[in-house]
Backbone as a ProteinNet text record, in pm:
[ID]
protein_1_A
[PRIMARY]
MHSLKVGIVDDHNLFLKGFRLLLESLSTMLPIKVVLCCHTEEELISKLSEEEVDLMFVDLNLVYSDGIQLISKLKTWLPACRILVVSMSTDPKLVRDAFKHGADGYLSKFSEEEDLLKAIQVVKNGGIYMGPGIKPNVKTEVHEEIQPRSVLVNRFNAKFLLTKREFEILEKILEGKTSKTIANELFISRETVTVHRRNLMKKMGVTTVIHLVNTAREYNLL
[TERTIARY]
967.1	866.4	880.4	762.4	777.7	798.7	890.1	951.7	871.4	828.8	750	835.1	775.8	839.8	794.2	889.4	873.6	940.2	814.1	867.3	848.7	951	923.9	895.1	854.5	869.9	853.3	959.2	1004.9	1095.3	1074.7	1170.1	1290.1	1333.7	1464.8	1532.2	1699.3	1715.2	1821.1	1873.4	1929.4	1832	1699.9	1560.7	1556.4	1556.8	1529.1	1638.1	1776.3	1852.5	1865.5	1828.2	1849	1747.8	1601.7	1505.7	1500	1606.2	1611.2	1702.3	1821.8	1908.3	1820.4	1745	1668.7	1570.3	1486.3	1399	1518.1	1622.9	1689.3	1759.4	1750.9	1841.6	1691.3	1601.3	1458.7	1470.3	1541.2	1503.6	1532.1	1636.5	1664.7	1492.7	1451.8	1317	1215.4	1164.9	1064.3	1112.3	1065.9	1105.3	1101.5	1168	1145.9	1270	1196.1	1297.1	1251.8	1335.3	1297.3	1357	1242.7	1222.9	1250.2	1185.8	1233.6	1236.4	1272.9	1310.9	1302.8	1193.1	1175.4	1152	1184.5	1184.8	1080.9	1011.8	901.5	754.7	647	551.9	603.2	640.1	673.2	776.8	863.7	976.1	903	795.4	692.5	640.7	578.2	507.9	585	682.7	791.9	849.5	859.4	924.8	785.3	673.6	579.8	553	560.8	598.8	670.4	803.2	884.6	895.7	784.3	834.8	675.3	661.8	540.9	554.1	480.1	470.2	377	406.4	343.3	294.1	433.5	397.7	449.4	373.3	430.8	474.3	559.4	599.7	618.4	491.5	465.3	495.6	556.6	557.5	453.3	384.7	279.3	306.6	406.8	504.7	590.5	518.6	590.7	629.5	724.9	746.3	663.1	604.6	503.1	403.8	376.1	222.6	182.4	61.9	-22.3	-2.8	8	85.1	-45.5	-119.6	-275.7	-355.6	-356.7	-413.4	-337.2	-215	-104.9	-196.3	-252.5	-228.1	-369.5	-472.3	-603.4	-543.1	-429.4	-391.9	-312	-265.9	-189.3	-289.9	-391.2	-492.6	-562.2	-571.8	-627.3	-544.1	-428.7	-318.4	-266.3	-267	-200.7	-325.6	-440	-545.3	-498.8	-398.8	-339.1	-246	-220.6	-71.2	-127.5	-73.2	-82	11.1	-41	8.4	95	168.7	191.7	241.7	215	226.1	349.3	441.2	549.3	571.1	540.2	560.8	590.4	630.6	711.6	549.7	426.3	304.9	239.8	179.5	86.5	-59.1	-100	-181	-324.2	-410.8	-495.4	-623.1	-641.9	-679.1	-615.3	-484.2	-388	-400.6	-394.3	-440.6	-532.6	-690.6	-813.4	-805.2	-767.3	-766.8	-695.7	-509.4	-462.9	-547.5	-590.3	-696.6	-810.7	-866.3	-970.8	-971	-816.7	-828.2	-760.3	-735.3	-708.4	-562.1	-511.7	-384.4	-414.3	-364.5	-362.4	-276.6	-173.9	-97.6	-21.9	11.3	40.2	129.9	247.5	359.7	433.3	447	542.9	674	790.8	912.6	970	935.7	1000.5	1005.3	886.6	863.5	1000.5	985.4	1082.7	1105.5	1236.7	1220	1121.8	1074.5	994.4	836.8	816.3	707.9	692	782.5	794.8	779.6	859	844.8	695.2	625.7	485.5	388.6	428.5	340.9	344.8	434.4	447.6	391.4	407.9	342.9	209.4	154.9	-23.1	-63.9	-32.2	-102.1	-67.2	62	77.9	1.4	-111.1	-195.8	-323.1	-316.7	-471.2	-538.9	-441.8	-478	-502.3	-524	-486.6	-405.9	-300.9	-188.4	-189	-219.6	-192.5	-33.6	37.1	138.1	149.4	241.9	243.9	178.1	77.3	83.2	-4.6	-62.1	-129.8	-273.7	-363.9	-511.8	-588.7	-675.6	-764.5	-827.4	-847.9	-958.6	-1097.7	-1136.5	-1291.1	-1299.5	-1453.4	-1524.2	-1524	-1473.4	-1451.3	-1524.6	-1600.3	-1669.2	-1727.9	-1706.8	-1738	-1884.6	-1929.2	-2119	-2128.3	-2097.2	-2090.2	-2082.6	-2219.4	-2224.8	-2144.4	-2032.8	-1984.8	-2024.3	-2068.2	-2124.7	-2033.3	-2078.1	-2031.4	-2007	-1880.5	-1824.8	-1981.7	-1985.9	-2085.9	-2237.5	-2286.1	-2364.2	-2334.1	-2242.3	-2222.5	-2194.1	-2160.1	-2148.3	-2290.5	-2395.7	-2537.1	-2608.4	-2582.4	-2638.6	-2574.7	-2480.5	-2384.6	-2444.7	-2434.2	-2524.7	-2643.8	-2726.1	-2883.1	-2893.9	-2786.6	-2796	-2793.7	-2667.1	-2662	-2688.4	-2743.7	-2796.7	-2675	-2604	-2480.9	-2493.4	-2470.2	-2466.5	-2345.5	-2332.4	-2243.8	-2099.8	-2085.6	-2017	-1909.7	-2042.9	-2047.7	-1916.6	-1943.6	-1915.2	-1784.8	-1752.4	-1623.9	-1538.6	-1578.3	-1472.3	-1464.2	-1526.2	-1531.8	-1397.2	-1443.9	-1324.2	-1157.9	-1184.1	-1052.7	-961.2	-1097.7	-1028.3	-974.2	-1035	-984.4	-883	-844.3	-678.6	-632.4	-635.3	-567	-514	-557.5	-551.2	-610	-516.1	-552.9	-658.6	-724.4	-841.3	-780.9	-662	-552.3	-560.8	-547.6	-487.5	-668	-775.1	-891.1	-924.3	-924.2	-921.4	-895.4	-775.5	-722.1	-768.4	-792.3	-792	-983.7	-1050	-1195.2	-1208.7	-1098.7	-1112.5	-1245	-1206.9	-1323.8	-1225.4	-1279.6	-1189	-1211.4	-1069.7	-1102	-1181.7	-1201.1	-1350.4	-1535.2	-1501	-1674.1	-1609.2	-1467.1	-1474.7	-1459.3	-1434.6	-1432.4	-1581.7	-1643.1	-1817.2	-1865.1	-1825.2	-1836.3	-1808.5	-1700.5	-1675.9	-1754.5	-1768.6	-1884.5	-1982.8	-1998.8	-2186	-2140.8	-2032	-2012.5	-2015.3	-1912.6	-1914.5	-2026.7	-2135.4	-2236	-2368.8	-2381.6	-2436.7	-2413	-2323.8	-2245.4	-2208.6	-2253.3	-2235.3	-2109.6	-2000.3	-1871.7	-1813.8	-1664.1	-1666.2	-1493.8	-1420.5	-1302.3	-1292.8	-1205.6	-1166.7	-1118.2	-1030.9	-1053.6	-1190.7	-1305.8	-1429.3	-1455.7	-1443.8	-1487.9	-1445.8	-1344.6	-1248	-1305.8	-1328.1	-1377.8	-1532.9	-1610.1	-1735.8	-1713.9	-1652.4	-1648.6	-1586.9	-1516.4	-1396.7	-1556.3	-1631.6	-1766.6	-1831.3	-1855.6	-1900.7	-1884.9	-1778.3	-1663.9	-1613	-1643	-1574	-1399.3	-1372.3	-1213.4	-1153.6
-3115.1	-3049.6	-3188.1	-3195.3	-3354.1	-3285	-3349.3	-3319.1	-3335.3	-3242.4	-3278.6	-3387.2	-3477.6	-3586.8	-3576.1	-3531.6	-3483.6	-3623.4	-3625.4	-3674.1	-3603.2	-3652.5	-3617.6	-3740.6	-3656.9	-3768.9	-3682.2	-3712.2	-3636.4	-3682.4	-3696.7	-3779.1	-3719.1	-3567.2	-3503.7	-3525.6	-3613.2	-3678.4	-3491	-3411.8	-3325.4	-3229.1	-3174	-3117.3	-3163.8	-3325.3	-3403.9	-3416	-3422.2	-3368.5	-3283.4	-3202.7	-3020.7	-2965.1	-3023.2	-3007	-3037	-3138.2	-3214.8	-3084.7	-3069.4	-2978.8	-2815.3	-2793.5	-2661.3	-2682.5	-2803.2	-2835.8	-2880.2	-2891.7	-2967.6	-2812.4	-2718.1	-2599.9	-2523.2	-2536.2	-2506.7	-2557.3	-2639.5	-2710.3	-2589.7	-2511.1	-2394.7	-2320.1	-2291.6	-2177.9	-2318.3	-2431.5	-2484.8	-2673.9	-2714.3	-2865.4	-2977.6	-3008.2	-3049.4	-3197.7	-3296.2	-3396.2	-3450.6	-3471.6	-3566.3	-3708.9	-3771.2	-3929.4	-4018.8	-3956.6	-4046	-3961.1	-3973.5	-3930.6	-4019.3	-3995.7	-4112.7	-4024.6	-4108.2	-4091.8	-4121.1	-4244.4	-4301.7	-4340	-4364.8	-4449.1	-4513.1	-4586.2	-4741.6	-4701.2	-4681.4	-4602.8	-4591.4	-4468.8	-4434.6	-4529.3	-4629.9	-4690.8	-4791.3	-4832.7	-4943.5	-4895.7	-4757.3	-4666.7	-4632	-4619.8	-4581.2	-4679.1	-4804.1	-4899.5	-4888.6	-4818.6	-4822.7	-4660.9	-4570	-4452.9	-4385.1	-4321.9	-4257.5	-4084.1	-4060.7	-3925.7	-3804.3	-3688.7	-3595.1	-3494.1	-3480.3	-3425.9	-3451.5	-3451.9	-3520.1	-3402.1	-3391.1	-3280	-3414	-3343.8	-3412.8	-3371.2	-3378.2	-3360.2	-3417.5	-3362.9	-3352.2	-3438.6	-3426.7	-3484.6	-3601.3	-3713.7	-3816.7	-3964.4	-3938.8	-4064.3	-4197.7	-4274.7	-4384.8	-4370.1	-4245	-4213	-4067.1	-4087.6	-3986.4	-3874.4	-3768.3	-3726.6	-3657.7	-3635.2	-3637.7	-3764.8	-3817.4	-3964.3	-4037.7	-3944.6	-4008.4	-3963.5	-3827.1	-3723.5	-3808.2	-3855.3	-3918.3	-4054.4	-4163.2	-4218.9	-4178.7	-4082.4	-4083.3	-4054	-3983.1	-3951.2	-4051.1	-4187.5	-4297.1	-4396.7	-4381	-4448	-4402.3	-4258.7	-4186.7	-4037.8	-4107.5	-3966.1	-3831.3	-3878.7	-3770.6	-3664.6	-3745.1	-3655.3	-3530.3	-3433	-3292.4	-3350.8	-3283.7	-3271	-3153.6	-3098.4	-2997.6	-3042.5	-2969.6	-2979.1	-2912.1	-2949.4	-2864.3	-2891.4	-2805	-2856.8	-2711.5	-2780.3	-2637.6	-2560.3	-2647.8	-2630.2	-2512.7	-2416.5	-2326.1	-2302.4	-2450	-2422.6	-2403.6	-2336.9	-2305	-2499.4	-2513.6	-2677.5	-2747.8	-2745.3	-2831.4	-2840.5	-2744.6	-2681.8	-2731.9	-2678.1	-2742.7	-2870.1	-2964.2	-3105.9	-3129.5	-3081.1	-3075.6	-3076.2	-2989.1	-2928.9	-3041.2	-3072.3	-3158.5	-3287.7	-3307.7	-3473.5	-3460.7	-3397.9	-3388.2	-3281.9	-3232.1	-3141.1	-3045.8	-3017.7	-2887.1	-2801.6	-2789.2	-2678.9	-2683.5	-2571.9	-2607.2	-2496.2	-2538.8	-2385.3	-2456.6	-2352.1	-2330.8	-2385.9	-2399.9	-2442.1	-2344	-2266.6	-2048	-2001	-2075.9	-1995.1	-1977.3	-1879.7	-1835	-1934.6	-1841.3	-1978	-1935.3	-1793.9	-1765.5	-1819.1	-1838.7	-1919.4	-2023.9	-2121	-2228.5	-2293.3	-2146.5	-2204.7	-2142.7	-2044.4	-1992.4	-2123.9	-2152.9	-2287	-2425.6	-2438.9	-2551.4	-2497	-2343.3	-2338.1	-2378.9	-2299.6	-2269.7	-2434.6	-2524.5	-2676.4	-2757.5	-2732.2	-2814.9	-2806.1	-2654.4	-2584.6	-2632.3	-2687.6	-2776.8	-2695.6	-2545.4	-2465.3	-2498.6	-2373.5	-2445.8	-2370.7	-2398.7	-2270.5	-2264.6	-2148	-2146	-2038.1	-2087.1	-1979.2	-1862.5	-1768.3	-1703.5	-1700.8	-1633.5	-1682.4	-1832.7	-1955.9	-2034.1	-1970	-2035	-1988.2	-2113.9	-2140.2	-2250.7	-2207.4	-2301.2	-2267.8	-2203.3	-2145.9	-2070	-2041.2	-2042.8	-2026.3	-1905.3	-1967.8	-1809.2	-1820.3	-1902.2	-1839.2	-1710.9	-1673	-1543.9	-1523.2	-1607	-1555	-1565.5	-1605.6	-1638.5	-1485.6	-1437.1	-1278.9	-1324.9	-1205.4	-1193.1	-1134.5	-1177.7	-1158.9	-1087.3	-991.2	-862.3	-1014.5	-991.5	-1108	-1075.7	-920.3	-913.1	-976.5	-1012.9	-1092.3	-1226.9	-1298.4	-1445.7	-1462.6	-1380.3	-1403.9	-1367.7	-1340.3	-1325	-1439.5	-1486.6	-1636.6	-1722.1	-1731.3	-1786.4	-1855.6	-1768.4	-1727.5	-1752.3	-1738	-1745.6	-1927.2	-1961.7	-2116.9	-2193.4	-2143.2	-2258.5	-2152.9	-2060.1	-1992.2	-1959.2	-1875.9	-1876.1	-1738.9	-1732.2	-1584	-1465.3	-1358.1	-1263.3	-1328.9	-1363.3	-1428.2	-1535.8	-1619.6	-1750.1	-1739.4	-1671.3	-1613.5	-1529.7	-1453.8	-1394.7	-1475.7	-1657.6	-1743.3	-1829.2	-1828.8	-1871.3	-1825.4	-1695.5	-1612.8	-1628.1	-1658.6	-1642.6	-1781.5	-1891.6	-2025.8	-2047.8	-2007	-1959.5	-1911.7	-1823.5	-1765.8	-1823.7	-1989.3	-2046.2	-1999.5	-1979.1	-1919.4	-2006	-2014.6	-2122.4	-2030.1	-2143.9	-2088.8	-1995.7	-2022.3	-1939.7	-1798.2	-1770.7	-1654.1	-1575.9	-1676	-1603.1	-1526.8	-1613.8	-1585.8	-1422.2	-1402.2	-1294	-1169	-1225.4	-1087.1	-1008.5	-1152.4	-1098.6	-1065.3	-1096.9	-1070.1	-1131.1	-1238.5	-1355.9	-1519.4	-1558	-1696.1	-1804.5	-1877.1	-1976.4	-2094.8	-2077.8	-2164.6	-2105.2	-1967.9	-1944	-1981.9	-1955.7	-1972.2	-2121.9	-2209.6	-2412.9	-2417.4	-2339.2	-2355.1	-2324	-2182.1	-2145	-2213.8	-2229	-2338.3	-2489.6	-2533.5	-2641.5	-2660	-2537.9	-2530.8	-2483.2	-2394.1	-2349.1	-2498.6	-2566.2	-2706.2	-2768	-2746.1	-2879.2	-2833.2	-2689	-2615.3	-2634	-2648.7	-2677.5	-2789.4	-2877.4	-3050.8	-3093.2	-3039.1	-3085.8	-3160.9	-3245.9	-3260.8	-3236.3	-3161.6	-3153.3	-3001.3	-2956	-2831.6	-2818.6	-2926.8	-2958	-2932.1	-3016.8	-3011.5	-2887.5	-2826.3	-2666.7	-2596.2	-2591.2	-2474.3	-2532.2	-2674.6	-2705.5	-2640.8	-2621.3	-2598.3	-2448.1	-2390.9	-2260.1	-2219.5	-2273	-2230.8	-2286.3	-2411	-2428.3	-2301	-2251.1	-2087.8	-1964.7	-2001.6	-1935.8	-1791.1	-1854.8	-1774.4	-1768.3	-1839.1	-1834.6	-1825.7
997.6	928.9	809.4	774.5	709.9	552.5	516.9	359	249.4	131.4	25.2	-26.8	-55	-141.3	-294.9	-362.1	-517.9	-583.2	-720.5	-832	-949.6	-1072.9	-1158.9	-1265.6	-1405.2	-1515.9	-1641.1	-1712.3	-1827.6	-1903.4	-2042.3	-2099.7	-2176.8	-2153.3	-2247.9	-2053.4	-2135	-2026.5	-1933.2	-2033.8	-1964.4	-1859.5	-1949.6	-1835.3	-1745.9	-1716.5	-1636.1	-1484.7	-1527.2	-1457.2	-1400.3	-1495.6	-1452.8	-1354.1	-1399.8	-1289.5	-1176.3	-1165.4	-1036.6	-910.8	-1015.8	-951.3	-884.5	-947.7	-928.6	-830.3	-811.4	-736.8	-553	-575.7	-482.3	-394.9	-502.6	-463	-402.9	-419.5	-354	-170	-163.5	-44	129.2	65	165.9	211.3	72.3	108.9	106.3	96.9	92.9	152.2	244.6	286.3	177.8	92.6	-49.9	-48.9	-104.9	-134.1	-257	-348.1	-491.5	-478.5	-501	-411.9	-531.8	-681.5	-783.5	-925.7	-1036.6	-1156.5	-1251.7	-1361.6	-1459.9	-1594.4	-1665.5	-1795.6	-1903.3	-1861.4	-1911.7	-1797	-1868.7	-1800.7	-1734.2	-1779.3	-1778.5	-1630	-1660.2	-1523.2	-1423.5	-1428.7	-1314.6	-1274.7	-1309.7	-1283.8	-1230.2	-1226.7	-1152.6	-1061.5	-1017	-898.8	-805.6	-861.7	-802.6	-638.6	-640.2	-570.4	-464.1	-483.2	-383.8	-323	-388.9	-310.2	-296.5	-179.9	-164.5	-264.1	-267.7	-362.3	-323.2	-261.3	-240.9	-345.9	-450.5	-556.3	-659.1	-798.7	-942.3	-1003.4	-1098.3	-1169.6	-1350.8	-1410.7	-1546.8	-1684.3	-1777.2	-1863.7	-1977.5	-2070.7	-2108.1	-2244.9	-2290.3	-2473.9	-2450.3	-2414.9	-2308.4	-2419.5	-2500.5	-2585.9	-2517.4	-2612.9	-2568.8	-2474.8	-2425.4	-2381.2	-2389.9	-2349	-2353.9	-2179.9	-2186.9	-2078.3	-2013.2	-2099.2	-2057.7	-1955.2	-2039.1	-1956	-1863.3	-1821.8	-1718.6	-1612.6	-1651	-1531.1	-1459.9	-1537.6	-1465.3	-1420.4	-1455.2	-1430	-1264.1	-1282.9	-1164.1	-1012.4	-1083.7	-975.8	-942.7	-1027.6	-972.7	-892.2	-885.4	-848.9	-706.4	-729.9	-571.8	-573.1	-522.9	-537.4	-430.7	-316.2	-259.6	-339	-382.4	-517.7	-528.6	-553.6	-622.2	-765.3	-861	-994.5	-1048.2	-1119.8	-1172	-1285.4	-1413.6	-1598.1	-1579.5	-1635.4	-1655.9	-1831	-1889	-2038.6	-2108.6	-2233.4	-2354.1	-2407	-2416.6	-2480.5	-2349.4	-2434.4	-2406.4	-2434.4	-2549.4	-2603.9	-2471.7	-2514.7	-2435.5	-2419.7	-2534.5	-2529	-2460.1	-2462.8	-2377.6	-2200	-2198.9	-2045.3	-1989.7	-2051.9	-2019.3	-2031.1	-2106.9	-2117.7	-1985.9	-1944.1	-1845.3	-1719.3	-1677.3	-1567	-1531.6	-1655	-1712	-1636.9	-1650.8	-1635	-1483.4	-1416.7	-1269.2	-1209.8	-1315.2	-1293.4	-1209.5	-1082.6	-1025.7	-994	-1125	-1166.6	-1263.5	-1392.4	-1486.6	-1559.9	-1544.1	-1586.8	-1677.3	-1769	-1911.8	-1859.4	-1946.9	-1952.7	-1904.7	-1978.8	-1944.8	-1870.5	-1746.6	-1603.8	-1562.4	-1463.4	-1401.4	-1232.5	-1223.4	-1039.5	-949	-933.9	-889.8	-879.6	-995.1	-1061.2	-1006.9	-1023.6	-974.1	-836.1	-777.5	-609.3	-579.3	-591.8	-628.7	-631.5	-761.4	-766.4	-696.5	-645.7	-539.4	-422.7	-369.6	-219.2	-232.2	-394.6	-388.3	-428.4	-497.4	-498.3	-366.8	-314.1	-167.5	-57.2	-91.3	22.1	-42.5	-147.8	-217.2	-307.7	-335.1	-452.1	-552.7	-701.4	-820.8	-902.2	-947.3	-983.9	-1158.8	-1197.2	-1344.5	-1347.1	-1457.2	-1428.6	-1511.4	-1545.8	-1660.2	-1750.3	-1867.3	-1945.2	-2006.6	-1923.7	-1889.9	-1860.2	-2001.4	-1990	-2053.4	-1960	-2006.1	-2150.6	-2229.8	-2369.6	-2334.4	-2385.3	-2385.5	-2496.1	-2518.3	-2630.8	-2694.5	-2843.4	-2920.5	-3020.6	-3075.9	-3161.9	-3203.6	-3319.9	-3349.6	-3367.3	-3381.9	-3346.7	-3196.8	-3101.2	-2985.3	-2918	-2884.3	-2807	-2610.3	-2655.6	-2533.2	-2411	-2277.8	-2229.4	-2084.4	-2039.2	-1931.9	-1852	-1738.7	-1643.6	-1538	-1524.1	-1409.3	-1427	-1544.4	-1606.5	-1556.5	-1577.7	-1586.5	-1445.1	-1374.2	-1202.9	-1149.2	-1207.8	-1160.8	-1182.2	-1356.8	-1354.3	-1280.3	-1274.5	-1194	-1004.1	-975.6	-832.1	-847.4	-910.6	-919.5	-980.6	-1049.6	-1035.9	-915.4	-881.3	-783.4	-599.6	-600.6	-491.3	-368	-457	-363.6	-295.2	-181.2	-111.1	-138	-136.3	-200.1	-124.7	-19.5	84.6	12.6	-14.5	-44.1	-202.3	-332.9	-395.8	-393.3	-300.4	-282.1	-233.5	-130.4	-125.8	-232.9	-351.7	-452	-545.1	-511.3	-634.6	-546.1	-433.2	-379	-394.7	-388.6	-409.9	-543.1	-628.1	-788.4	-785	-731.8	-741.3	-660.8	-611.2	-535.3	-396.1	-322.2	-215.6	-73.2	-16.7	116	210.1	298.3	421.5	462.2	542.9	606.5	591.4	405.9	368.2	362.4	272.6	294	391.4	508.9	635.6	665.5	660.3	707.2	612.2	482.7	348	381.9	447.3	460.7	630	701.7	820.5	886.3	836.8	926.7	1010	1055.7	1110.1	1014.4	1021.1	905.4	945.9	1052.9	1045.1	986.3	1014.2	928.3	760.7	709.9	595.5	576.4	643.3	623.3	599.9	684.1	669.5	563.4	484.4	409.3	278.3	277.1	167.6	128.6	243.6	301.4	180.7	194.6	137.3	54.5	20.2	-164.5	-211	-188.6	-254.1	-217.9	-153	-141.3	-229	-243.2	-331.3	-473.7	-476.4	-655.8	-668.7	-579	-618	-662	-592.8	-607.3	-498.2	-509.3	-352.7	-375	-462.8	-456.3	-529.2	-529.3	-558.3	-713.8	-750.5	-913.6	-993	-899.7	-982.6	-973.5	-837.9	-816.1	-956.4	-957.2	-1055	-1226	-1232.4	-1393.3	-1387.4	-1301	-1304.8	-1321.1	-1248.2	-1281.6	-1427.5	-1491.2	-1596.6	-1713.1	-1674.6	-1768	-1743.1	-1630	-1702	-1715.6	-1817.3	-1796.9	-1737.2	-1581.3	-1472.1	-1450.1	-1544.6	-1579.1	-1705
[MASK]
++++++++++++++++++++++++++++++++++++++++++++++++++++++++++++++++++++++++++++++++++++++++++++++++++++++++++++++++++++++++++++++++++++++++++++++++++++++++++++++++++++++++++++++++++++++++++++++++++++++++++++++++++++++++++++++

């Protein structure tokens, strides 16, 4: 089985070493191989040319660089690489910015080991993961009328001409579920899920799960 090649960038030396040990301890449950550990963006750049990376863990509060911008750079350098933010901050605006710039998951450094394991499983399978206590920024102006979710859903479906089944699949994608899991839960074939998923993304004018999630978030479905 192919090992998931993992990289970490964090400027706190003790956390970096401890997190590496934690990830390596998970190798009994997941095929994980930590291939690089970096303290700075500069160090990361120098090592990326030497190693292939499937999943990067990124701290947002780095010395000499902007973690949010680093996410964008990583998505440019390594389009297929999945990115999981591991940060002390759970500020909703920061969370939203991280996903907007290409993050595939977000974990607080206060998370439990099982949260980390679930996050890895979800993002490596193409899903989006938000750990406990992580919420994206939403409009909170006092004068804004809070719309019932049913109204938001109806408007969203009307705008993009989604069928009931397509929206069901969208909701499960937003929960980070894989096509196989969706097929099992809806009692349909994986091929049928793939067709609905393709039609869904075509109607919404998106090409990646990240764009799909961002669009749903813009319409306050998350």
